[in-house]
ZAMARGU-4260 file (C-alpha; in steps of 0.2 Angstrom, whole numbers, plus 5000, padded with zeros to 4 digits):
<rodrens>
0) 5001/5001/5002 | 5007/5017/4997 | 5008/5028/5010 | 5004/5048/5011 | 5023/5050/5008
5) 5024/5040/4994 | 5010/5048/4984 | 5015/5066/4990 | 5032/5062/4979 | 5023/5053/4965
10) 5012/5070/4964 | 5027/5081/4965 | 5036/5071/4953 | 5023/5071/4941 | 5023/5089/4938
15) 5041/5089/4936 | 5046/5075/4925 | 5049/5076/4906 | 5045/5058/4902 | 5026/5050/4898
20) 5033/5033/4902 | 5036/5041/4921 | 5020/5047/4922 | 5011/5031/4915 | 5020/5021/4929
25) 5016/5034/4944 | 4998/5034/4937 | 4997/5014/4937 | 5006/5015/4956 | 4990/5023/4962
30) 4976/5013/4950 | 4985/4998/4959 | 4979/5004/4976 | 4963/5010/4971 | 4966/5029/4972
35) 4964/5031/4951 | 4956/5021/4938 | 4967/5016/4924 | 4961/5028/4909 | 4965/5022/4890
40) 4968/5032/4875 | 4972/5029/4857 | 4991/5032/4854 | 4988/5038/4839 | 4976/5050/4845
45) 4987/5064/4847 | 4992/5075/4864 | 4977/5083/4867 | 4970/5068/4869 | 4982/5061/4882
50) 4981/5078/4891 | 4961/5076/4891 | 4962/5057/4897 | 4974/5063/4910 | 4965/5078/4916
55) 4949/5064/4918 | 4961/5053/4929 | 4967/5066/4939 | 4950/5073/4944 | 4944/5057/4949
60) 4962/5056/4962 | 4955/5073/4967 | 4937/5066/4972 | 4945/5050/4977 | 4956/5060/4990
65) 4943/5072/4996 | 4935/5057/5002 | 4949/5055/5011 | 4954/5069/5019 | 4968/5071/5028
70) 4973/5089/5026 | 4977/5089/5006 | 4967/5105/5003 | 4981/5111/4995 | 4987/5097/4985
75) 4969/5095/4979 | 4967/5113/4973 | 4982/5110/4962 | 4977/5092/4955 | 4961/5100/4952
80) 4968/5116/4942 | 4981/5104/4932 | 4964/5090/4929 | 4954/5106/4921 | 4971/5112/4911
85) 4971/5094/4904 | 4952/5093/4902 | 4949/5109/4890 | 4961/5104/4877 | 4951/5091/4868
90) 4934/5085/4870 | 4934/5066/4870 | 4947/5051/4870 | 4943/5035/4863 | 4949/5017/4872
95) 4954/5002/4863 | 4955/4985/4867 | 4968/4977/4878 | 4984/4979/4876 | 4996/4965/4879
100) 4984/4951/4882 | 4999/4941/4889 | 5002/4951/4905 | 4983/4953/4908 | 4972/4938/4901
105) 4956/4945/4911 | 4955/4959/4899 | 4942/4953/4890 | 4931/4953/4907 | 4933/4971/4909
110) 4919/4983/4900 | 4924/5002/4896 | 4918/5019/4895 | 4921/5022/4878 | 4917/5042/4879
115) 4930/5044/4891 | 4941/5030/4890 | 4940/5024/4907 | 4941/5005/4910 | 4931/4998/4924
120) 4931/4983/4932 | 4917/4969/4930 | 4924/4951/4932 | 4944/4955/4937 | 4950/4961/4953
125) 4959/4978/4956 | 4975/4972/4954 | 4972/4968/4935 | 4980/4980/4923 | 4974/4981/4905
130) 4983/4994/4895 | 4983/5003/4881 | 4980/5000/4861 | 4982/4983/4854 | 4994/4991/4841
135) 5012/4987/4842 | 5022/5000/4848 | 5033/5010/4835 | 5049/5014/4832 | 5056/5032/4831
140) 5056/5028/4811 | 5037/5022/4813 | 5040/5005/4809 | 5032/4992/4821 | 5043/4985/4835
145) 5038/4970/4843 | 5035/4970/4864 | 5052/4969/4872 | 5050/4953/4884 | 5055/4961/4900
150) 5043/4959/4914 | 5044/4941/4919 | 5030/4943/4932 | 5012/4944/4930 | 5005/4950/4947
155) 5012/4961/4957 | 5025/4969/4955 | 5028/4968/4937 | 5011/4977/4934 | 5020/4991/4942
160) 5033/4990/4930 | 5022/4990/4914 | 5023/5008/4906 | 5008/5011/4897 | 5006/5020/4880
165) 4990/5024/4887 | 4989/5042/4898 | 5005/5043/4890 | 5008/5060/4891 | 5007/5073/4907
170) 5001/5091/4905 | 5017/5097/4908 | 5013/5115/4902 | 5000/5115/4917 | 5015/5109/4930
175) 5026/5124/4922 | 5037/5114/4912 | 5043/5115/4892 | 5041/5098/4882 | 5040/5094/4863
180) 5025/5087/4858 | 5021/5071/4864 | 5016/5060/4848 | 5030/5048/4848 | 5031/5049/4827
185) 5033/5067/4828 | 5045/5070/4842 | 5065/5071/4837 | 5069/5066/4855 | 5067/5049/4852
190) 5076/5049/4835 | 5095/5044/4839 | 5110/5058/4834 | 5122/5044/4838 | 5137/5048/4824
195) 5144/5033/4819 | 5153/5039/4802 | 5170/5044/4809 | 5186/5037/4818 | 5176/5040/4838
200) 5162/5038/4845 | 5154/5045/4859 | 5149/5039/4877 | 5144/5046/4892 | 5151/5046/4912
205) 5137/5052/4923 | 5142/5050/4940 | 5143/5060/4957 | 5159/5070/4956 | 5151/5081/4972
210) 5140/5080/4984 | 5137/5067/4998 | 5140/5053/4985 | 5155/5058/4979 | 5165/5047/4992
215) 5158/5033/4983 | 5155/5039/4964 | 5172/5046/4961 | 5179/5030/4961 | 5167/5023/4949
220) 5172/5036/4936 | 5190/5032/4939 | 5186/5013/4935 | 5177/5019/4919 | 5192/5029/4914
225) 5203/5016/4916 | 5191/5004/4905 | 5192/5016/4891 | 5209/5018/4891 | 5211/5001/4889
230) 5199/4998/4876 | 5206/5012/4866 | 5223/5004/4867 | 5216/4989/4862 | 5208/4996/4845
235) 5194/5002/4852 | 5175/4997/4847 | 5172/4993/4831 | 5187/5002/4825 | 5180/5018/4832
240) 5190/5027/4846 | 5181/5030/4864 | 5178/5050/4867 | 5173/5052/4885 | 5159/5067/4889
245) 5160/5068/4908 | 5146/5074/4918 | 5143/5078/4936 | 5126/5072/4945 | 5129/5081/4959
250) 5122/5067/4969 | 5103/5074/4964 | 5091/5064/4957 | 5085/5079/4946 | 5104/5082/4940
255) 5104/5067/4933 | 5091/5066/4924 | 5094/5083/4916 | 5113/5077/4913 | 5108/5061/4907
260) 5096/5072/4894 | 5111/5082/4889 | 5122/5068/4885 | 5109/5059/4874 | 5102/5073/4866
265) 5115/5087/4864 | 5133/5077/4864 | 5123/5062/4856 | 5134/5049/4865 | 5130/5028/4861
270) 5127/5025/4880 | 5128/5032/4897 | 5137/5021/4912 | 5134/5028/4928 | 5121/5030/4943
275) 5123/5025/4959 | 5108/5029/4970 | 5091/5019/4966 | 5084/5039/4967 | 5097/5043/4951
280) 5093/5028/4944 | 5074/5030/4945 | 5076/5046/4939 | 5084/5044/4923 | 5074/5028/4918
285) 5061/5037/4912 | 5074/5048/4899 | 5083/5032/4894 | 5066/5026/4889 | 5059/5040/4880
290) 5074/5042/4870 | 5078/5025/4867 | 5097/5026/4873 | 5106/5014/4885 | 5111/5015/4902
295) 5123/5003/4912 | 5119/5004/4931 | 5135/4998/4939 | 5128/4996/4958 | 5119/4985/4969
300) 5101/4991/4972 | 5083/4983/4978 | 5077/4975/4961 | 5057/4975/4958 | 5065/4982/4941
305) 5069/4977/4922 | 5068/4991/4911 | 5074/4988/4891 | 5085/5005/4890 | 5096/4998/4906
310) 5109/4987/4908 | 5110/4981/4926 | 5129/4975/4931 | 5129/4976/4951 | 5118/4964/4961
315) 5100/4963/4962 | 5093/4958/4977 | 5094/4938/4975 | 5112/4942/4973 | 5117/4952/4989
320) 5102/4955/5001 | 5094/4936/5001 | 5112/4929/5002 | 5116/4941/5017 | 5100/4936/5026
325) 5104/4919/5024 | 5121/4920/5030 | 5116/4929/5046 | 5102/4914/5049 | 5116/4901/5046
330) 5126/4912/5061 | 5111/4911/5072 | 5105/4926/5071 | 5085/4928/5078 | 5085/4949/5078
335) 5088/4963/5067 | 5087/4980/5069 | 5086/4990/5051 | 5094/5007/5048 | 5096/5014/5031
340) 5096/5031/5020 | 5081/5038/5017 | 5077/5033/4999 | 5069/5020/4986 | 5084/5007/4989
345) 5085/5006/5009 | 5064/5008/5012 | 5062/4994/4997 | 5076/4983/5004 | 5068/4983/5020
350) 5054/4978/5014 | 5062/4963/5008 | 5071/4959/5024 | 5053/4961/5034 | 5045/4947/5020
355) 5060/4935/5022 | 5061/4938/5040 | 5043/4934/5043 | 5045/4918/5034 | 5060/4912/5042
360) 5055/4919/5060 | 5068/4934/5061 | 5062/4948/5074 | 5064/4966/5067 | 5066/4975/5083
365) 5069/4995/5073 | 5068/5001/5058 | 5075/5019/5056 | 5080/5029/5042 | 5090/5046/5041
370) 5090/5058/5025 | 5105/5056/5013 | 5120/5064/5021 | 5113/5065/5039 | 5128/5067/5051
375) 5120/5065/5069 | 5116/5046/5073 | 5117/5048/5094 | 5097/5046/5094 | 5097/5031/5081
380) 5111/5022/5088 | 5104/5023/5107 | 5089/5014/5100 | 5101/5002/5092 | 5107/5000/5107
385) 5092/4998/5116 | 5085/4984/5106 | 5097/4973/5108 | 5096/4965/5093 | 5108/4952/5088
390) 5113/4961/5071 | 5111/4978/5064 | 5107/4977/5043 | 5111/4995/5037 | 5108/5000/5021
395) 5114/5017/5025 | 5123/5026/5007 | 5136/5038/5005 | 5145/5049/5019 | 5131/5045/5030
400) 5140/5030/5036 | 5155/5038/5043 | 5145/5048/5054 | 5134/5031/5059 | 5151/5019/5062
405) 5160/5034/5071 | 5143/5033/5085 | 5142/5017/5087 | 5160/5016/5092 | 5159/5029/5103
410) 5143/5021/5110 | 5154/5006/5114 | 5144/4995/5102 | 5156/4983/5092 | 5157/4968/5080
415) 5159/4956/5095 | 5143/4964/5103 | 5131/4968/5089 | 5140/4964/5070 | 5132/4977/5056
420) 5131/4970/5041 | 5133/4982/5027 | 5127/4983/5008 | 5133/5000/5003 | 5150/4998/5011
425) 5165/4995/5000 | 5184/4996/5000 | 5183/5016/4996 | 5172/5020/5012 | 5183/5009/5024
430) 5196/5025/5024 | 5184/5038/5025 | 5175/5029/5038 | 5192/5024/5050 | 5197/5004/5050
435) 5195/5006/5069 | 5178/5009/5065 | 5172/4998/5054 | 5186/4982/5058 | 5177/4965/5061
440) 5160/4972/5054 | 5151/4962/5038 | 5148/4967/5022 | 5137/4957/5005 | 5144/4960/4989
445) 5150/4950/4974 | 5167/4957/4971 | 5182/4962/4985 | 5198/4968/4981 | 5205/4951/4988
450) 5198/4939/4976 | 5209/4928/4969 | 5207/4928/4951 | 5222/4931/4938 | 5209/4944/4932
455) 5206/4952/4946 | 5226/4954/4950 | 5226/4963/4934 | 5213/4975/4938 | 5220/4980/4954
460) 5238/4981/4946 | 5232/4993/4933 | 5220/5002/4943 | 5235/5007/4958 | 5248/5009/4940
465) 5235/5024/4935 | 5228/5031/4952 | 5243/5026/4966 | 5246/5011/4975 | 5236/5018/4988
470) 5220/5017/4979 | 5209/5003/4983 | 5197/4993/4971 | 5178/4989/4975 | 5163/4982/4969
475) 5154/4996/4961 | 5170/5003/4953 | 5174/4983/4947 | 5155/4983/4940 | 5157/4999/4933
480) 5172/4990/4924 | 5165/4976/4920 | 5147/4986/4913 | 5159/4995/4898 | 5168/4978/4891
485) 5151/4969/4892 | 5144/4984/4881 | 5160/4983/4869 | 5156/4964/4867 | 5137/4966/4865
490) 5140/4981/4852 | 5154/4969/4842 | 5142/4954/4843 | 5130/4965/4835 | 5141/4972/4824
495) 5130/4988/4827 | 5130/5003/4839 | 5111/5006/4838 | 5100/4999/4853 | 5088/4987/4845
500) 5103/4977/4839 | 5114/4978/4856 | 5098/4972/4864 | 5094/4958/4853 | 5111/4950/4854
505) 5113/4954/4873 | 5108/4937/4881 | 5123/4925/4883 | 5137/4938/4882 | 5150/4935/4893
510) 5165/4943/4901 | 5180/4937/4912 | 5177/4950/4924 | 5188/4952/4940 | 5175/4946/4949
515) 5174/4929/4939 | 5163/4924/4925 | 5147/4935/4923 | 5135/4933/4910 | 5121/4945/4903
520) 5102/4939/4906 | 5094/4945/4891 | 5077/4942/4898 | 5079/4955/4911 | 5097/4963/4906
525) 5104/4958/4924 | 5121/4949/4925 | 5125/4931/4934 | 5136/4936/4950 | 5145/4925/4963
530) 5138/4932/4980 | 5152/4934/4995 | 5149/4938/5012 | 5165/4947/5018 | 5173/4953/5035
535) 5184/4970/5035 | 5201/4968/5041 | 5213/4979/5051 | 5222/4981/5034 | 5206/4991/5029
540) 5203/4977/5015 | 5188/4966/5016 | 5190/4946/5015 | 5178/4934/5011 | 5170/4923/5023
545) 5156/4915/5013 | 5154/4912/4996 | 5140/4906/4984 | 5153/4896/4974 | 5145/4898/4958
550) 5139/4913/4951 | 5118/4916/4954 | 5107/4918/4939 | 5097/4937/4943 | 5081/4936/4949
555) 5075/4955/4951 | 5057/4951/4954 | 5061/4937/4966 | 5051/4926/4956 | 5060/4911/4964
560) 5054/4915/4983 | 5036/4910/4989 | 5037/4923/5003 | 5041/4938/4991 | 5024/4935/4983
565) 5015/4949/4989 | 5028/4961/4987 | 5026/4977/4973
</rodrens>
């Protein structure tokens, strides 16, 4: 169920995003919990038709919220103002059948109001989504494209991830934003400007080089630069030298979206590599989907997502969080305290942890969040200490970890008394936190600098030769390094830089990465990864305590876990 805070965030983003797909996703989330009814319009009906359909939806949302109350007066007024602006643009919208019956076999049981385009539920439940037109999607050139088989689930979470072509344009003019015509066939934004005629090919590196996440993301940028230099020294990609365009995401999701747009539409890059927080990824996702471009995302995340325009080279949930919980159970942990940053990844990860805990008889004694960049953890650490849990599961990100572990140590807590298992602390962060504050603590990743493979030995040697012998390597930077080599392998397999060609050949592409052999899963565009649990040593490095022994196939929607069926 969405919280009021979630709803507030959705409505805020609905008035700032430039993506049709993002708005469709938000409306689908609201529909799934009964706050709005899905509105269906014919994709060829033009921008005005879609605006009116959205106006109808927003009006119904306002009506629903008015019956609930809870101090939404100002928000309701704004929703009604936007809705009226939308509805004035066109007198009618038409509904046309059910889109993608493979995903919603119950669609024939629906009845529709063909004047407003509203779908009413007759024989199906509230969580059944009947979306859009039965006509095939159009490519930027106007030729039909087949639906990309990207969402393996047909219930719960997957329905929230389906991006409808219906209700596909928000009246951004009413929200104060300027956008081009929303018709896909008339929009130049979705037409690639990538130039392959010369000796070079441009790619984008988009990382936080400033702000609270710079402590983590600078090293990712360094590893991407190393991979690019190595590839260029080896002849480039299809005979083209890589030309790097670097942008700073400034640890702000909105900036990531803005810079991604610039890289795609102004710098004409063939692909973008970067992002860290899930907030930054979700801000960029609609940009890449609306422009049909590719993002290679290098960081472990909460799962429950699979976009055809993103390749996920960090771990998904069943490759990091679930193995970490299995390890804690094996070690006899019966209670946990959850601490995380207040944004998408930690909150979703903790919902998954709670579901796992209920199934496995683990007691959750507390769950606390702090804003990104937060530095005062005295209250949270006091709560952790008073709870007396067997262990702490930590999903804090960025430099908040420095303040948290220093306070943890100062309070007298230790790894022996109450160990902390972290999923966002790697070798790079240990130096900033101070080894003495985290020695003996646990981490869950898929790569450590201490991994014993010939490929890793060469990787560490090359990185330190380029940036200094005191520099360390870490999981996210290794996943970023790997992502550039995987992109090269896909391009060369496809003999093309075109997005659709890369997507077509991606399944089964492999790379002997520093972490071990990785393989792209073409169905969800994640990669197989070996899970590792490590302990931080006095040398500031992380040493493997437990390994899955072989790569784990990615399962971003946790289809293989009965206890995860109700997650959304």
